[in-house]
C-alpha positions in Angstrom: 13.3 -39.0 -40.4 14.8 -36.9 -37.7 15.7 -33.3 -38.4 18.4 -31.1 -36.9 19.4 -27.4 -37.1 22.6 -25.6 -36.2 22.0 -25.7 -32.5 21.3 -29.5 -32.5 24.4 -30.2 -34.6 26.5 -28.0 -32.3 25.3 -30.1 -29.3 25.9 -33.4 -31.1 29.5 -32.4 -31.9 30.1 -30.5 -28.6 31.1 -27.4 -30.5 29.8 -23.8 -30.8 27.1 -22.8 -33.3 29.8 -20.7 -35.0 31.9 -23.8 -35.7 28.9 -25.5 -37.3 28.2 -22.3 -39.4 31.8 -22.5 -40.5 31.4 -26.1 -41.6 28.2 -25.2 -43.5 29.8 -22.2 -45.3 33.3 -23.5 -45.9 33.4 -27.3 -46.1 32.0 -28.7 -49.3 31.8 -32.2 -47.8 29.3 -31.1 -45.2 25.8 -32.4 -46.0 23.5 -30.2 -47.9 20.5 -28.8 -46.0 17.2 -30.4 -46.9 15.3 -27.1 -46.3 16.0 -23.5 -45.7 13.3 -22.2 -43.4 12.7 -18.8 -41.8 14.3 -20.1 -38.6 17.3 -21.4 -40.5 18.5 -24.4 -42.4 17.7 -28.0 -41.4 19.4 -31.3 -42.2 18.6 -34.9 -41.9 20.2 -36.0 -38.7 21.5 -39.3 -40.1 23.4 -37.5 -42.9 25.0 -35.2 -40.3 25.9 -38.1 -38.0 27.7 -39.8 -40.8 29.7 -36.7 -41.6 30.6 -36.1 -37.9 31.7 -39.7 -37.6 33.8 -39.6 -40.8 35.4 -36.4 -39.7 36.0 -37.8 -36.1 34.0 -35.0 -34.5 31.3 -37.1 -32.8 31.1 -36.6 -29.0 31.7 -40.3 -28.5 35.1 -39.9 -30.0 35.9 -37.6 -27.1 36.0 -40.7 -25.0 39.5 -41.4 -26.4 40.5 -38.0 -24.9 38.8 -38.9 -21.7 40.7 -42.1 -21.4 43.9 -40.1 -21.7 43.1 -37.9 -18.7 45.2 -38.8 -15.7 43.8 -38.6 -12.2 45.5 -35.8 -10.3 46.7 -34.0 -13.5 45.8 -30.3 -13.8 43.7 -29.0 -16.7 42.5 -25.6 -17.7 38.9 -24.5 -18.2 39.6 -24.1 -21.9 40.7 -27.7 -22.1 37.6 -28.9 -20.2 35.4 -26.8 -22.6 37.1 -28.2 -25.7 37.0 -31.8 -24.4 33.4 -31.9 -23.1 31.7 -28.9 -24.6 28.8 -27.3 -22.8 28.9 -24.2 -20.6 31.9 -25.0 -18.4 33.4 -21.6 -19.3 30.7 -19.8 -17.5 31.8 -21.2 -14.1 28.8 -23.5 -13.6 29.4 -26.5 -11.3 27.6 -28.9 -13.7 28.5 -27.9 -17.3 25.8 -29.0 -19.8 24.9 -29.0 -23.4 21.2 -28.8 -24.0 19.7 -31.0 -21.3 22.8 -33.2 -20.7 25.2 -32.6 -17.9 28.7 -33.3 -19.3 31.0 -33.2 -16.3 31.4 -31.8 -12.8 33.6 -28.8 -11.8 33.6 -28.4 -8.0 35.5 -26.4 -5.4 36.5 -27.8 -2.0 36.0 -24.4 -0.3 32.3 -24.7 -1.2 32.1 -28.5 -0.9 34.3 -29.9 1.9 33.2 -33.5 1.0 33.9 -33.1 -2.7 34.0 -35.1 -4.9 31.8 -37.6 -3.1 29.4 -35.0 -1.7 28.5 -31.7 -3.5 26.4 -29.1 -1.6 23.6 -27.7 -3.7 22.5 -24.1 -3.0 19.0 -22.7 -3.2 19.4 -20.7 -6.4 16.9 -21.8 -9.1 19.6 -22.4 -11.7 21.7 -24.3 -9.1 19.0 -26.7 -8.0 17.7 -27.1 -11.6 21.2 -28.4 -12.7 21.2 -30.9 -9.8 17.8 -32.1 -10.6 18.8 -32.4 -14.3 21.7 -34.6 -13.3 19.5 -36.7 -11.1 17.0 -37.2 -14.0 19.9 -38.0 -16.3 21.6 -40.5 -14.0 24.8 -42.3 -14.8 28.3 -41.0 -14.3 30.3 -38.0 -15.2 34.0 -37.0 -15.2 34.8 -34.8 -12.2 37.3 -31.9 -11.7 38.2 -30.1 -8.5 39.5 -26.5 -8.6 42.9 -26.1 -7.1 43.5 -22.5 -8.1 42.9 -19.9 -10.8 42.3 -21.9 -14.0 43.7 -25.1 -12.4 41.3 -28.0 -12.3 42.5 -31.4 -11.1 40.9 -34.5 -12.7 39.5 -36.8 -10.0 38.1 -39.6 -12.3 34.6 -40.7 -13.2 31.9 -40.5 -10.6 28.4 -42.0 -10.6 25.6 -40.1 -9.1 24.1 -42.2 -6.3 21.3 -39.7 -5.4 20.2 -36.1 -4.9 19.4 -35.9 -1.2 17.2 -33.2 0.3 17.6 -34.8 3.8 19.4 -32.1 6.0 21.2 -34.9 7.8 23.2 -35.5 4.6 24.5 -31.9 4.3 24.0 -29.8 7.4 27.4 -30.6 9.0 29.3 -30.0 5.7 27.4 -26.7 5.1 28.3 -25.5 8.6 31.9 -26.4 8.1 32.2 -24.0 5.2 29.7 -21.5 6.7 27.1 -21.9 4.0 23.5 -21.1 4.8 22.2 -21.5 1.3 22.4 -25.3 1.1 19.1 -27.2 0.4 20.4 -30.5 -0.9 23.5 -32.6 -1.7 24.6 -34.6 -4.7 26.0 -37.9 -3.4 28.6 -39.5 -5.8 30.7 -42.7 -5.7 33.8 -43.2 -7.8 33.5 -45.6 -10.7 36.2 -48.2 -10.8 38.4 -47.8 -13.9 
């Protein structure tokens, strides 16, 4: 038996904790908690997964929306947050939910080789996100910032490697006058 709380359900559904609390309080079809502990209510994960699936809320169902994205079209941060969830709203370059990187939001003025090469700065949160993506592996949808609240969808890109070899990033860092770069994320576009 696997148990989940409000935070875990929010991550599964790519919604906020407030949204989950709303389901619990207002939707009589939402599964009943199996226990009410000092830290909050807990549910059996399988019951919650069935409910999320029946209500078409599961993150996997967002793949339908992903398939409707068109390369080159412009999307807002709000749209990206609603589609993928995670912390995209806070301006991070690799929005995530829990330990999973959900997409990439990059700027050309900081990454002249984007979306194939993303320069990684030395800040602890910045390198941690890059390492998390490296450990996760796989591919993510990528957006490039064109202007204020304008993000162009580039397609799905697979992480090839996280490189700490200066030869992979020194020239690009110099091009945009960045002295903080300690690594580069190297991507390749996934064929549709």
